[in-house]
Structure formats: C-alpha cells, structure tokens
N, C-alpha and C positions, 0 to 999 in steps of 0.2 A: 464496672465504671463504679458499683457501689463498693466491692473490694477493697480498690485500691485508695479510695478515700476513707475507709475503716482502719485500713493496717497503716494508712499516713505516708503510703510510699511516694504520692504523687505532690505530695503540697507540705515540702519542709522548707520552712519559711527562709534558712540562710542559704539555703543551695536552690532553689525554686527559678527556672528560665521557662520562657514563654512555648520554645523549641522541644523542651522536653515533657512539657505536659500536653502539646498537641499530638508529640509522638506517642506517650502513654495512652492518649486517648484514641487514635487512628487505629493501635496495634503495630504488628510485624507484618510488613507486607514482603511477598514475592519480588526478587527484583529480574525482571524478563529483559533476555538480550536484544529484543526486537525496538526496546524502547526509544534508542534515536532514531532508527528510523522512520516509525510510524509516528512519533510526534513531535517531529521536526516543525519549526515555526516556518517554513517556505511552503509546507506543504497547504493547498485547501482542504477547508473542514472537510468537506465531502469526501476528498480523496482521502485523508487520514481516517473517516469513518470506515469506508471501504478496505482498505489497509487492513485496519486493526481488527474486522471481522476476516480476513484472509490470514493474516499470520495466525490467527487462532483455530481456523478452519471451521466459522460458522455461517458462510455464507450458504444461502438455499441452492445450492446446484441440483441438477436433476437426478442424482444420486439420492440426496437426503429427501428429496421432495418423494421418489420413488418408495422408498422405505416407510416414509408417513402416510402413502398411499394416495397420495394428489395427483399423482401422474403414474402411465404405464410405460412412458417410453423415457429410457434412461441416456440416448444418445446425445450427442453432445451438438447444439443448436446450430453450430458453423461448421461442422466438419463434418458429421453424421458417423467418424470413422471409429470412435471407441465412447465406451460410457462418461459422460460429465462428471466429474469430479475436480477439486482442488487442482492435482497434480496436474490433471489432464488440461483443464484450461487455462491455466496460467503459464504452464512449461511445454507439455508432451503435444498441444493439440499444433497442428504446421500452420494455424493461423497466427497464435502466439510465438510460436518460432521465428516469423517471418518480421511479426512487429518487433522483438527482442533485437534479431538482428539490424534492424531499422534503428534501433534506440540505440545499440553499440556503436554502430556507424555513425552516428549524430555524436556522441558523446566521445568518440575515439579510446573505448575501452572494451573488456571482452567479460561482460557481466554475465557471470555463467547466471541460466535462466533456473535450475534447480535449485540451488542454495543459494539463492538472493542475500539472504537476511545474515548468512554465518558470512558470506564473502563481506557484504556493508561493514558489519561490525569488526573485523578484520583488516579491511581495505586501509589503508596509511596514505592519507592524503597531506598534503605539506598547506593544501587551505581548507578552513572549518566552512567557507563562503563554497568553495566547489564540492565538496563533501553532503553538504546541504542540499544545494544545486540536483548532485547525483541523485540523491536521496528523494528527494520532491520527483524528480523522471524516474525512477522505480515505481513510486506508489500511483503516480499520475499514469505510468502505461498499464500496470492493475487495474485502477478504475476503468478507464478506457477499455481494455479489454474485457470486463463485466458490462459495461455499457453495452460494448457491439454485442456481446452473447446475447444482452437484452433484447435489442433492435434484430436480431436475427430470429431468436425466438416468439417475439410478438409479432413483427412486418413481415420474416422470411426475406429478409435482406442481411447481405453481410456488407459490415464499411469496409471498404480498402484500406491493406495496412500503414501506406503511407497518410492516410484520412487521419488513422489512429497517431501515426507521429505526428503529423502538423497540431492535433490537437493538444497533445500533453506538450509541444514546444510552446504553442501560444498561452497553455497555462502555465509554465515555467518562467515565458516572459514576463506574463502579468505579473506574477507573483516577484520575480525580481523587480521590476519598474515600482512597484510599491515599497520594497524594502529600500528603493533607489538605489541598487546595484545594476551596472550594466554588465548585459550579457549580450554576447555576438553572435547572431544563429542564421543559418543560411537559410535561404527561401527555397520553399521547395516550388517548383510550377503546380500550376492548379491541377489537381489529380482526381479523377471521379471518384464522388462521395463512396459509390457501392461498385460490388464488383460483379 
C-alpha cells in the first residue's frame, strides 16, 4: 500500500475514481466459477455458508477427521458402505442419490449429481428468477444432506429422503415469499421423519 502512494499510481488528481482506489486497495482476486451458485440472494445464509464449504472441499467429513486423528472410523454415517468424503456424501451415497432423484422430479430437471456447479453455470435458463430458485434448491439440498449426516452420526437415525425434500421445499418457498415471488409447490403427504 505504501508503495502505491510513494509511486503516485493511486492518487492521480485528474483521473481518480473511488472504484479504482478500492480496486487498488483490495488487489487482484481470482474469479471463481461457483460464485453465482453460492452467493445467490435467494439462499438462506446457513445454506450459503455450508455450500461455500462444500465447493471448496472444506467440510469436516470423516476422511478428514481420520487424517487429523479425531476419529478411527471413516465409514459414511448414513449408508456405512464407503468412506465418507465430499464426493461420496453429496453424490455417490445411495441416500444422496435418492435425494437428488426427488429434487430432480420436483424441479422437472435432470441435474447431474456429480458436476452440479458446472451444470448450473452452463445451464441456459430463460428466467433469472427460476435460475436463482433452482440454485437455491441445489444448495439447500446440500445443506440438508449435511444436516441428515450429522443427525445420523450423533443420534444414529437417518432422516427419510422425502423429509429432506420437504425441508428443501419449505426453505425455498419461505425465501420466495420473502422476495414476494409466487411459487407453486406440490404438497407431499405426511412422510415419516426417520427411516
């Protein structure tokens, strides 16, 4: 910062703009492709935070806890069939596959569960509102899968995938009502909370 003042590159009186001063002060930042999915205004803040951790691979899944010596068991807390990591928990696990199938059925789309961020970025949607709602539904699903994993790990019970979808719908409907958007959601009959 001191070098910029000494060189006089930031404060040229005839060309100074606040935006250029701000950019100079903040420095260059890398553009990340997942930005429109994670920092979508339709998201609940807790969903955005967990989504941000997911796209960076920073959630404390069991494989990471094992590496740190915190746990001795790496098995998925939901299905117990494979080691728990980001790839398994959010796309390969049979539980998350059921959740993705329900979400795709509800939205009427074919969102691939493995390359979600790439799909969302390249998806051509005629309506910005619909794109934001779909993005919010994707990140809400991630959040609720993580929440179901924590319940399975702590309480040794697995939430039903239909219950997860109902939670996603409630979250999306609530955000749409806050933004004064109308969204018709099909109501699910009462489903058991635990499997």
